[in-house]
SERO-695300 format. One record per atom (N, C-alpha, C): residue number from 1; residue in three letters; atom name; x, y, z. Coordinates in Angstrom, 3 decimals. Layout:
<sites>
SITE  resi  resn  name         x         y         z
SITE   NUM   ala    CA         X         Y         Z
...
</sites>
This chain:
<sites>
SITE  resi  resn  name         x         y         z
SITE     1   met     N    -3.530   -43.894    33.425
SITE     1   met    CA    -4.181   -42.949    32.545
SITE     1   met     C    -4.074   -41.536    33.104
SITE     2   lys     N    -4.213   -41.423    34.435
SITE     2   lys    CA    -4.145   -40.112    35.074
SITE     2   lys     C    -2.750   -39.508    34.899
SITE     3   ile     N    -1.711   -40.329    34.972
SITE     3   ile    CA    -0.342   -39.849    34.796
SITE     3   ile     C    -0.136   -39.353    33.365
SITE     4   phe     N    -0.678   -40.077    32.397
SITE     4   phe    CA    -0.559   -39.684    30.995
SITE     4   phe     C    -1.205   -38.326    30.759
SITE     5   ile     N    -2.394   -38.112    31.280
SITE     5   ile    CA    -3.096   -36.838    31.106
SITE     5   ile     C    -2.328   -35.707    31.800
SITE     6   thr     N    -1.842   -35.955    32.988
SITE     6   thr    CA    -1.089   -34.942    33.727
SITE     6   thr     C     0.192   -34.563    32.976
SITE     7   met     N     0.903   -35.559    32.455
SITE     7   met    CA     2.141   -35.271    31.713
SITE     7   met     C     1.842   -34.546    30.413
SITE     8   ser     N     0.747   -34.906    29.744
SITE     8   ser    CA     0.374   -34.232    28.496
SITE     8   ser     C     0.050   -32.768    28.756
SITE     9   leu     N    -0.726   -32.499    29.808
SITE     9   leu    CA    -1.069   -31.113    30.138
SITE     9   leu     C     0.170   -30.312    30.541
SITE    10   thr     N     1.072   -30.936    31.277
SITE    10   thr    CA     2.305   -30.259    31.684
SITE    10   thr     C     3.149   -29.896    30.464
SITE    11   cys     N     3.283   -30.830    29.541
SITE    11   cys    CA     4.058   -30.572    28.321
SITE    11   cys     C     3.425   -29.457    27.494
SITE    12   met     N     2.110   -29.456    27.376
SITE    12   met    CA     1.425   -28.401    26.610
SITE    12   met     C     1.621   -27.040    27.270
SITE    13   cys     N     1.546   -26.999    28.595
SITE    13   cys    CA     1.747   -25.726    29.306
SITE    13   cys     C     3.167   -25.205    29.103
SITE    14   leu     N     4.150   -26.094    29.177
SITE    14   leu    CA     5.528   -25.679    28.963
SITE    14   leu     C     5.743   -25.198    27.532
SITE    15   leu     N     5.144   -25.895    26.578
SITE    15   leu    CA     5.259   -25.496    25.183
SITE    15   leu     C     4.638   -24.127    24.965
SITE    16   leu     N     3.425   -23.918    25.463
SITE    16   leu    CA     2.761   -22.621    25.294
SITE    16   leu     C     3.499   -21.517    26.025
SITE    17   asp     N     4.026   -21.799    27.194
SITE    17   asp    CA     4.779   -20.791    27.928
SITE    17   asp     C     6.062   -20.438    27.187
SITE    18   gly     N     6.710   -21.413    26.589
SITE    18   gly    CA     7.916   -21.150    25.811
SITE    18   gly     C     7.631   -20.305    24.592
SITE    19   cys     N     6.499   -20.532    23.935
SITE    19   cys    CA     6.125   -19.724    22.773
SITE    19   cys     C     5.827   -18.293    23.193
SITE    20   arg     N     5.242   -18.121    24.349
SITE    20   arg    CA     4.857   -16.797    24.807
SITE    20   arg     C     6.065   -15.960    25.179
SITE    21   thr     N     7.116   -16.573    25.665
SITE    21   thr    CA     8.253   -15.819    26.173
SITE    21   thr     C     9.395   -15.697    25.172
SITE    22   leu     N     9.175   -16.015    23.904
SITE    22   leu    CA    10.226   -15.833    22.921
SITE    22   leu     C    10.551   -14.347    22.792
SITE    23   pro     N    11.807   -13.992    22.670
SITE    23   pro    CA    12.159   -12.577    22.579
SITE    23   pro     C    11.669   -11.967    21.267
SITE    24   ala     N    11.282   -10.712    21.362
SITE    24   ala    CA    10.857    -9.990    20.173
SITE    24   ala     C    12.078    -9.710    19.309
SITE    25   gly     N    11.863    -9.561    18.047
SITE    25   gly    CA    12.983    -9.264    17.170
SITE    25   gly     C    12.522    -8.660    15.874
SITE    26   cys     N    13.416    -7.962    15.246
SITE    26   cys    CA    13.137    -7.293    13.980
SITE    26   cys     C    13.231    -8.309    12.841
SITE    27   arg     N    12.298    -8.238    11.913
SITE    27   arg    CA    12.304    -9.087    10.723
SITE    27   arg     C    12.419    -8.181     9.503
SITE    28   ile     N    13.221    -8.575     8.522
SITE    28   ile    CA    13.478    -7.766     7.335
SITE    28   ile     C    13.018    -8.528     6.106
SITE    29   ser     N    12.396    -7.807     5.151
SITE    29   ser    CA    11.964    -8.426     3.914
SITE    29   ser     C    12.013    -7.405     2.783
SITE    30   val     N    11.857    -7.901     1.547
SITE    30   val    CA    11.809    -7.058     0.359
SITE    30   val     C    10.529    -7.385    -0.388
SITE    31   ser     N     9.822    -6.340    -0.796
SITE    31   ser    CA     8.574    -6.479    -1.529
SITE    31   ser     C     8.779    -5.981    -2.958
SITE    32   asn     N     8.170    -6.650    -3.925
SITE    32   asn    CA     8.247    -6.241    -5.328
SITE    32   asn     C     6.914    -5.619    -5.720
SITE    33   ala     N     6.869    -4.300    -5.849
SITE    33   ala    CA     5.642    -3.603    -6.243
SITE    33   ala     C     5.608    -3.332    -7.740
SITE    34   gly     N     6.595    -3.797    -8.459
SITE    34   gly    CA     6.659    -3.583    -9.899
SITE    34   gly     C     5.944    -4.674   -10.678
SITE    35   leu     N     5.934    -4.517   -11.994
SITE    35   leu    CA     5.267    -5.480   -12.870
SITE    35   leu     C     6.221    -6.550   -13.396
SITE    36   ala     N     7.519    -6.381   -13.157
SITE    36   ala    CA     8.512    -7.357   -13.616
SITE    36   ala     C     9.089    -8.102   -12.417
SITE    37   ala     N     9.429    -9.350   -12.632
SITE    37   ala    CA    10.013   -10.164   -11.558
SITE    37   ala     C    11.428    -9.692   -11.239
SITE    38   leu     N    11.821    -9.887    -9.992
SITE    38   leu    CA    13.185    -9.589    -9.564
SITE    38   leu     C    13.913   -10.915    -9.370
SITE    39   ala     N    15.103   -11.028    -9.921
SITE    39   ala    CA    15.873   -12.265    -9.801
SITE    39   ala     C    16.527   -12.380    -8.431
SITE    40   ala     N    17.015   -11.254    -7.904
SITE    40   ala    CA    17.671   -11.259    -6.593
SITE    40   ala     C    17.752    -9.838    -6.065
SITE    41   val     N    17.759    -9.723    -4.741
SITE    41   val    CA    17.938    -8.428    -4.078
SITE    41   val     C    18.859    -8.657    -2.890
SITE    42   arg     N    19.860    -7.784    -2.758
SITE    42   arg    CA    20.754    -7.813    -1.601
SITE    42   arg     C    20.592    -6.493    -0.861
SITE    43   val     N    20.394    -6.578     0.442
SITE    43   val    CA    20.251    -5.407     1.305
SITE    43   val     C    21.493    -5.343     2.188
SITE    44   arg     N    22.194    -4.193     2.146
SITE    44   arg    CA    23.420    -4.040     2.937
SITE    44   arg     C    23.355    -2.712     3.682
SITE    45   asp     N    23.577    -2.745     4.989
SITE    45   asp    CA    23.552    -1.506     5.761
SITE    45   asp     C    24.957    -0.917     5.876
SITE    46   ala     N    25.068     0.226     6.561
SITE    46   ala    CA    26.345     0.942     6.666
SITE    46   ala     C    27.400     0.126     7.395
SITE    47   ala     N    26.990    -0.741     8.305
SITE    47   ala    CA    27.947    -1.558     9.057
SITE    47   ala     C    28.434    -2.759     8.259
SITE    48   gly     N    27.840    -3.018     7.102
SITE    48   gly    CA    28.270    -4.126     6.257
SITE    48   gly     C    27.440    -5.391     6.390
SITE    49   thr     N    26.420    -5.381     7.253
SITE    49   thr    CA    25.557    -6.553     7.383
SITE    49   thr     C    24.734    -6.699     6.106
SITE    50   thr     N    24.729    -7.903     5.528
SITE    50   thr    CA    24.060    -8.132     4.251
SITE    50   thr     C    22.976    -9.184     4.395
SITE    51   tyr     N    21.835    -8.921     3.750
SITE    51   tyr    CA    20.711    -9.861     3.690
SITE    51   tyr     C    20.438   -10.134     2.214
SITE    52   ala     N    20.390   -11.393     1.830
SITE    52   ala    CA    20.172   -11.767     0.438
SITE    52   ala     C    18.790   -12.384     0.277
SITE    53   phe     N    18.092   -11.953    -0.764
SITE    53   phe    CA    16.765   -12.472    -1.085
SITE    53   phe     C    16.795   -12.993    -2.511
SITE    54   gly     N    16.180   -14.141    -2.730
SITE    54   gly    CA    16.128   -14.753    -4.055
SITE    54   gly     C    15.072   -14.106    -4.935
SITE    55   ala     N    14.561   -14.862    -5.869
SITE    55   ala    CA    13.576   -14.368    -6.826
SITE    55   ala     C    12.287   -13.930    -6.120
SITE    56   ile     N    11.778   -12.770    -6.527
SITE    56   ile    CA    10.526   -12.242    -5.986
SITE    56   ile     C     9.617   -11.932    -7.164
SITE    57   pro     N     8.447   -12.564    -7.252
SITE    57   pro    CA     7.542   -12.331    -8.378
SITE    57   pro     C     6.905   -10.947    -8.301
SITE    58   pro     N     6.301   -10.477    -9.405
SITE    58   pro    CA     5.612    -9.190    -9.367
SITE    58   pro     C     4.532    -9.191    -8.278
SITE    59   asn     N     4.414    -8.099    -7.573
SITE    59   asn    CA     3.466    -7.943    -6.464
SITE    59   asn     C     3.645    -9.020    -5.399
SITE    60   gly     N     4.862    -9.494    -5.234
SITE    60   gly    CA     5.155   -10.510    -4.224
SITE    60   gly     C     6.066    -9.954    -3.155
SITE    61   ile     N     6.292   -10.775    -2.158
SITE    61   ile    CA     7.167   -10.375    -1.062
SITE    61   ile     C     8.084   -11.545    -0.728
SITE    62   gly     N     9.320   -11.214    -0.410
SITE    62   gly    CA    10.297   -12.238    -0.051
SITE    62   gly     C    10.080   -12.720     1.371
SITE    63   pro     N    10.811   -13.710     1.789
SITE    63   pro    CA    10.666   -14.216     3.159
SITE    63   pro     C    11.170   -13.187     4.172
SITE    64   tyr     N    10.615   -13.259     5.365
SITE    64   tyr    CA    11.083   -12.400     6.452
SITE    64   tyr     C    12.276   -13.087     7.107
SITE    65   val     N    13.369   -12.356     7.228
SITE    65   val    CA    14.561   -12.897     7.875
SITE    65   val     C    14.844   -12.093     9.138
SITE    66   pro     N    15.328   -12.748    10.193
SITE    66   pro    CA    15.631   -12.010    11.414
SITE    66   pro     C    16.833   -11.091    11.219
SITE    67   ala     N    16.762    -9.924    11.822
SITE    67   ala    CA    17.870    -8.971    11.746
SITE    67   ala     C    19.056    -9.519    12.527
SITE    68   gln     N    20.221    -9.490    11.922
SITE    68   gln    CA    21.435    -9.976    12.566
SITE    68   gln     C    22.102    -8.889    13.399
SITE    69   ala     N    21.856    -7.635    13.046
SITE    69   ala    CA    22.435    -6.492    13.754
SITE    69   ala     C    21.472    -5.316    13.605
SITE    70   asp     N    21.780    -4.222    14.298
SITE    70   asp    CA    20.973    -3.025    14.156
SITE    70   asp     C    21.066    -2.530    12.714
SITE    71   leu     N    19.938    -2.103    12.162
SITE    71   leu    CA    19.878    -1.581    10.799
SITE    71   leu     C    20.101    -0.078    10.890
SITE    72   gln     N    21.252     0.399    10.399
SITE    72   gln    CA    21.589     1.799    10.597
SITE    72   gln     C    22.256     2.388     9.366
SITE    73   gly     N    22.295     3.716     9.349
SITE    73   gly    CA    22.971     4.434     8.276
SITE    73   gly     C    22.285     4.270     6.948
SITE    74   pro     N    22.933     4.685     5.887
SITE    74   pro    CA    22.335     4.465     4.570
SITE    74   pro     C    22.328     2.967     4.249
SITE    75   val     N    21.207     2.505     3.730
SITE    75   val    CA    21.046     1.098     3.360
SITE    75   val     C    21.117     1.006     1.839
SITE    76   thr     N    21.944     0.114     1.334
SITE    76   thr    CA    22.125    -0.061    -0.106
SITE    76   thr     C    21.399    -1.314    -0.560
SITE    77   leu     N    20.568    -1.169    -1.596
SITE    77   leu    CA    19.884    -2.309    -2.194
SITE    77   leu     C    20.477    -2.560    -3.571
SITE    78   glu     N    20.972    -3.763    -3.787
SITE    78   glu    CA    21.473    -4.180    -5.091
SITE    78   glu     C    20.396    -5.051    -5.712
SITE    79   ile     N    19.756    -4.532    -6.745
SITE    79   ile    CA    18.581    -5.176    -7.340
SITE    79   ile     C    18.970    -5.768    -8.684
SITE    80   thr     N    18.693    -7.060    -8.860
SITE    80   thr    CA    18.942    -7.729   -10.132
SITE    80   thr     C    17.598    -8.132   -10.724
SITE    81   ala     N    17.289    -7.589   -11.897
SITE    81   ala    CA    16.026    -7.899   -12.570
SITE    81   ala     C    16.111    -9.279   -13.214
SITE    82   ala     N    14.961    -9.782   -13.641
SITE    82   ala    CA    14.910   -11.109   -14.259
SITE    82   ala     C    15.718   -11.167   -15.550
SITE    83   asp     N    15.858   -10.031   -16.251
SITE    83   asp    CA    16.631   -10.016   -17.495
SITE    83   asp     C    18.131    -9.847   -17.259
SITE    84   gly     N    18.561    -9.781   -15.999
SITE    84   gly    CA    19.976    -9.682   -15.669
SITE    84   gly     C    20.473    -8.270   -15.408
SITE    85   ala     N    19.653    -7.261   -15.689
SITE    85   ala    CA    20.057    -5.876   -15.435
SITE    85   ala     C    20.167    -5.643   -13.927
SITE    86   thr     N    21.190    -4.902   -13.542
SITE    86   thr    CA    21.438    -4.652   -12.128
SITE    86   thr     C    21.328    -3.156   -11.842
SITE    87   ala     N    20.704    -2.819   -10.712
SITE    87   ala    CA    20.584    -1.425   -10.277
SITE    87   ala     C    20.924    -1.358    -8.798
SITE    88   thr     N    21.449    -0.215    -8.389
SITE    88   thr    CA    21.782     0.006    -6.991
SITE    88   thr     C    21.028     1.231    -6.500
SITE    89   gln     N    20.342     1.091    -5.369
SITE    89   gln    CA    19.615     2.203    -4.760
SITE    89   gln     C    20.082     2.353    -3.325
SITE    90   val     N    20.213     3.591    -2.882
SITE    90   val    CA    20.602     3.881    -1.510
SITE    90   val     C    19.419     4.548    -0.822
SITE    91   val     N    19.059     4.012     0.351
SITE    91   val    CA    17.944     4.531     1.139
SITE    91   val     C    18.492     5.010     2.476
SITE    92   asn     N    18.161     6.241     2.838
SITE    92   asn    CA    18.592     6.775     4.130
SITE    92   asn     C    17.488     6.557     5.151
SITE    93   leu     N    17.831     5.945     6.253
SITE    93   leu    CA    16.879     5.751     7.345
SITE    93   leu     C    16.902     6.980     8.237
SITE    94   glu     N    15.724     7.381     8.740
SITE    94   glu    CA    15.662     8.540     9.626
SITE    94   glu     C    16.428     8.293    10.914
SITE    95   arg     N    16.336     7.081    11.424
SITE    95   arg    CA    17.071     6.693    12.636
SITE    95   arg     C    17.302     5.182    12.574
SITE    96   pro     N    18.263     4.694    13.334
SITE    96   pro    CA    18.553     3.255    13.297
SITE    96   pro     C    17.370     2.421    13.781
SITE    97   val     N    17.233     1.233    13.224
SITE    97   val    CA    16.224     0.276    13.675
SITE    97   val     C    16.978    -0.813    14.429
SITE    98   arg     N    16.702    -0.925    15.700
SITE    98   arg    CA    17.395    -1.898    16.547
SITE    98   arg     C    16.934    -3.311    16.214
SITE    99   arg     N    17.836    -4.268    16.366
SITE    99   arg    CA    17.445    -5.655    16.080
SITE    99   arg     C    16.463    -6.188    17.114
SITE   100   thr     N    16.321    -5.503    18.245
SITE   100   thr    CA    15.344    -5.896    19.260
SITE   100   thr     C    13.971    -5.272    19.000
SITE   101   phe     N    13.852    -4.460    17.952
SITE   101   phe    CA    12.576    -3.853    17.571
SITE   101   phe     C    11.565    -4.952    17.271
SITE   102   asp     N    10.399    -4.894    17.890
SITE   102   asp    CA     9.369    -5.917    17.695
SITE   102   asp     C     8.513    -5.519    16.501
SITE   103   gly     N     8.923    -5.924    15.322
SITE   103   gly    CA     8.169    -5.578    14.127
SITE   103   gly     C     8.909    -5.997    12.874
SITE   104   arg     N     8.491    -5.385    11.763
SITE   104   arg    CA     9.043    -5.741    10.462
SITE   104   arg     C     9.541    -4.493     9.737
SITE   105   val     N    10.584    -4.661     8.953
SITE   105   val    CA    11.070    -3.614     8.061
SITE   105   val     C    10.961    -4.180     6.653
SITE   106   val     N    10.174    -3.506     5.810
SITE   106   val    CA     9.956    -3.982     4.447
SITE   106   val     C    10.481    -2.926     3.478
SITE   107   phe     N    11.371    -3.346     2.580
SITE   107   phe    CA    11.872    -2.483     1.519
SITE   107   phe     C    11.046    -2.792     0.276
SITE   108   glu     N    10.276    -1.812    -0.182
SITE   108   glu    CA     9.402    -2.009    -1.347
SITE   108   glu     C    10.096    -1.477    -2.591
SITE   109   val     N    10.330    -2.360    -3.563
SITE   109   val    CA    10.956    -1.987    -4.828
SITE   109   val     C     9.839    -1.803    -5.848
SITE   110   ala     N     9.706    -0.570    -6.354
SITE   110   ala    CA     8.647    -0.254    -7.320
SITE   110   ala     C     9.248    -0.154    -8.728
SITE   111   ala     N     8.452     0.330    -9.658
SITE   111   ala    CA     8.902     0.491   -11.037
SITE   111   ala     C    10.133     1.387   -11.068
SITE   112   glu     N    11.014     1.148   -12.010
SITE   112   glu    CA    12.264     1.880   -12.180
SITE   112   glu     C    13.139     1.799   -10.932
SITE   113   his     N    12.946     0.740   -10.152
SITE   113   his    CA    13.756     0.444    -8.966
SITE   113   his     C    13.714     1.539    -7.905
SITE   114   arg     N    12.589     2.239    -7.808
SITE   114   arg    CA    12.400     3.188    -6.700
SITE   114   arg     C    12.137     2.366    -5.450
SITE   115   val     N    12.709     2.796    -4.336
SITE   115   val    CA    12.614     2.028    -3.090
SITE   115   val     C    11.956     2.881    -2.014
SITE   116   arg     N    10.985     2.274    -1.332
SITE   116   arg    CA    10.371     2.890    -0.152
SITE   116   arg     C    10.567     1.936     1.014
SITE   117   val     N    10.632     2.497     2.222
SITE   117   val    CA    10.837     1.686     3.418
SITE   117   val     C     9.600     1.788     4.298
SITE   118   phe     N     9.129     0.630     4.749
SITE   118   phe    CA     8.007     0.568     5.683
SITE   118   phe     C     8.511    -0.072     6.969
SITE   119   ile     N     8.345     0.638     8.082
SITE   119   ile    CA     8.710     0.103     9.390
SITE   119   ile     C     7.403    -0.155    10.119
SITE   120   leu     N     7.078    -1.430    10.298
SITE   120   leu    CA     5.780    -1.846    10.805
SITE   120   leu     C     5.911    -2.477    12.180
SITE   121   pro     N     5.488    -1.778    13.241
SITE   121   pro    CA     5.550    -2.392    14.568
SITE   121   pro     C     4.569    -3.544    14.676
SITE   122   ala     N     4.893    -4.522    15.516
SITE   122   ala    CA     4.027    -5.695    15.677
SITE   122   ala     C     2.763    -5.356    16.449
SITE   123   thr     N     2.818    -4.360    17.321
SITE   123   thr    CA     1.646    -3.972    18.084
SITE   123   thr     C     1.477    -2.469    18.010
SITE   124   asn     N     0.241    -2.005    18.198
SITE   124   asn    CA     0.015    -0.568    18.235
SITE   124   asn     C     0.067    -0.080    19.670
SITE   125   ala     N    -0.245     1.187    19.909
SITE   125   ala    CA    -0.091     1.778    21.244
SITE   125   ala     C    -0.999     1.114    22.285
SITE   126   ser     N    -2.153     0.577    21.874
SITE   126   ser    CA    -3.064    -0.030    22.838
SITE   126   ser     C    -2.694    -1.476    23.146
SITE   127   gly     N    -1.676    -2.004    22.476
SITE   127   gly    CA    -1.247    -3.373    22.733
SITE   127   gly     C    -1.966    -4.400    21.875
SITE   128   glu     N    -2.892    -3.962    21.006
SITE   128   glu    CA    -3.591    -4.898    20.132
SITE   128   glu     C    -2.773    -5.132    18.870
SITE   129   arg     N    -2.954    -6.286    18.260
SITE   129   arg    CA    -2.228    -6.620    17.035
SITE   129   arg     C    -2.743    -5.761    15.885
SITE   130   glu     N    -1.807    -5.366    15.022
SITE   130   glu    CA    -2.145    -4.618    13.821
SITE   130   glu     C    -2.718    -5.570    12.772
SITE   131   leu     N    -3.521    -5.032    11.867
SITE   131   leu    CA    -3.974    -5.820    10.728
SITE   131   leu     C    -2.804    -5.977     9.774
SITE   132   pro     N    -2.689    -7.096     9.094
SITE   132   pro    CA    -1.615    -7.228     8.112
SITE   132   pro     C    -1.743    -6.133     7.058
SITE   133   trp     N    -0.628    -5.568     6.643
SITE   133   trp    CA    -0.637    -4.407     5.756
SITE   133   trp     C    -1.061    -4.753     4.338
SITE   134   asn     N    -1.127    -6.013     3.961
SITE   134   asn    CA    -1.466    -6.353     2.589
SITE   134   asn     C    -2.873    -6.940     2.439
SITE   135   leu     N    -3.736    -6.771     3.454
SITE   135   leu    CA    -5.099    -7.270     3.311
SITE   135   leu     C    -5.895    -6.378     2.368
SITE   136   pro     N    -6.774    -6.950     1.553
SITE   136   pro    CA    -7.571    -6.123     0.654
SITE   136   pro     C    -8.579    -5.285     1.441
SITE   137   pro     N    -8.940    -4.081     0.933
SITE   137   pro    CA    -9.877    -3.216     1.651
SITE   137   pro     C   -11.238    -3.866     1.875
SITE   138   ala     N   -11.653    -4.802     1.025
SITE   138   ala    CA   -12.961    -5.441     1.179
SITE   138   ala     C   -13.048    -6.238     2.476
SITE   139   trp     N   -11.905    -6.629     3.030
SITE   139   trp    CA   -11.903    -7.425     4.256
SITE   139   trp     C   -12.542    -6.655     5.400
SITE   140   glu     N   -12.358    -5.337     5.445
SITE   140   glu    CA   -12.808    -4.534     6.571
SITE   140   glu     C   -14.325    -4.593     6.778
SITE   141   ser     N   -15.082    -4.750     5.713
SITE   141   ser    CA   -16.538    -4.766     5.859
SITE   141   ser     C   -17.137    -6.144     5.588
SITE   142   ala     N   -16.327    -7.175     5.715
SITE   142   ala    CA   -16.822    -8.530     5.481
SITE   142   ala     C   -17.863    -8.891     6.539
SITE   143   pro     N   -18.979    -9.497     6.140
SITE   143   pro    CA   -20.041    -9.809     7.098
SITE   143   pro     C   -19.679   -10.896     8.100
SITE   144   ser     N   -18.569   -11.582     7.908
SITE   144   ser    CA   -18.216   -12.661     8.824
SITE   144   ser     C   -17.464   -12.180    10.052
SITE   145   ile     N   -17.196   -10.889    10.156
SITE   145   ile    CA   -16.491   -10.370    11.312
SITE   145   ile     C   -17.468   -10.241    12.470
SITE   146   pro     N   -17.189   -10.871    13.621
SITE   146   pro    CA   -18.099   -10.780    14.748
SITE   146   pro     C   -18.245    -9.336    15.220
SITE   147   gly     N   -19.482    -8.966    15.568
SITE   147   gly    CA   -19.747    -7.650    16.098
SITE   147   gly     C   -20.156    -6.617    15.072
SITE   148   leu     N   -20.018    -6.919    13.791
SITE   148   leu    CA   -20.448    -5.957    12.777
SITE   148   leu     C   -21.946    -6.115    12.521
SITE   149   pro     N   -22.660    -4.997    12.337
SITE   149   pro    CA   -24.083    -5.121    12.015
SITE   149   pro     C   -24.265    -5.748    10.639
SITE   150   arg     N   -25.309    -6.513    10.514
SITE   150   arg    CA   -25.569    -7.172     9.221
SITE   150   arg     C   -26.631    -6.463     8.449
</sites>
């Protein structure tokens, strides 16, 4: 029994240590801020790296995919609406986003296929985790948060 417990604890420690030491990486996604569904979105950077996203419902967000290369230069979004209409938007990044960047890059497609870019680091300057950007404002004053006066 003692050997079983020792091996179980060793395996758990190795598993937790492996999770802790995973390399940071940039994740890319597309958000639909419009009222109509998007059938597909393709994101292509200046180097030719392409990321494809399937259907995204209104006010929804696509899956986060790991960056395959540095995101640089003008980024082209090919947007296909649910009715089959296609639009192309070009977004200029202020500076390249390295694939080793620990955070997320979200391309928000709004009405009339206007595109905004959000570059969200995983941690802030103090090293604490950021709140998810899509939480409702009511969450901030919820009485279930420890340490808040009731």
